[in-house]
N, C-alpha and C positions, 0 to 999 in steps of 0.2 A: 264506605267501601266494599266491595263484592271480591270475596274471594274464594277461587275453586279448590276444595280438596278430592284430590284423587286415591284411591288404593288400589291398585295392582298387583296382583299376584297369582301368574297361572293364566289361567282363563278368565279368572274372576277379575273384572274392573268396575268399581263404583265411583259415583261421586256425590258430592254436598256442597251446597252453595247457600251459605245462610249470610244474612242480610239483616239490616234494621232501617224501617220506614216509618217514620214518626214514632209513634208509641207501638208498633209493630213488629215481632221477628218475623221474618218469612226464610223457609228453609226449603230450597229446590234439592230433591236428592233421586238417584236412581242409579241405574247401569249406565255405564258410559256408551255413548252414541246413541243415547235414547235423550228425552226430554225430561223423562223422570217424571216427579210430581211434587205439588207444592203444598207445603203446611205451613198454615198463617196462625197465629198465636198473638193476642192482643194483651198488652201492659198496662198499668196506670200512668207510666211515664216512660219518655225516652230513656233516660238512665236504667231504668228497670231492663228494658228492653235489650240495650247494649250487655249489661252483667251478663244477661242470660244466654247472648250470643256468645260472649266470652266463654262461659261456661260449657257450651255445646261443642264449641272450637276445641276445648281441652278434651271432652269425653272421644271426639271423633278422632282425636290424635294418638290419646292414650289406648282405645280400642283397637284401631288397625295398626299402630304401630307394633304391636306384640305379634300380629300376623304377617307384616309384609313391610311395605315403606309408603311412605305418604309424598306425595308432589301438590306442593301449593301454587295455583296459577292466580296470579295478581292481576285484576283487569279494571284494576285504576291506573294502570301504565299505557301508555300509547302502544308498546310490543308487550306482549304477556312475558312476564319474567318467571322463570321456574326456580323453585327452590327445592330442594331434597332433605328432607328432617330425617 
């Protein structure tokens, strides 16, 4: 499942899309309205990659929740669903 996390505050708008493919954690991130860049990290198992993804999501939310607000866009739905945390 891919989820898009966005941080929006004034003129600053950034995004993160972390997902797992097999035993790899892939994170696409950057400024909104750009492609951003991708980071790949390989783990010994799929479960380990999923745990790291969960940790990363918590870090993203904790870090940017203090500064502004987070929008989560779930791309596993036919229509994008917005949730404000």
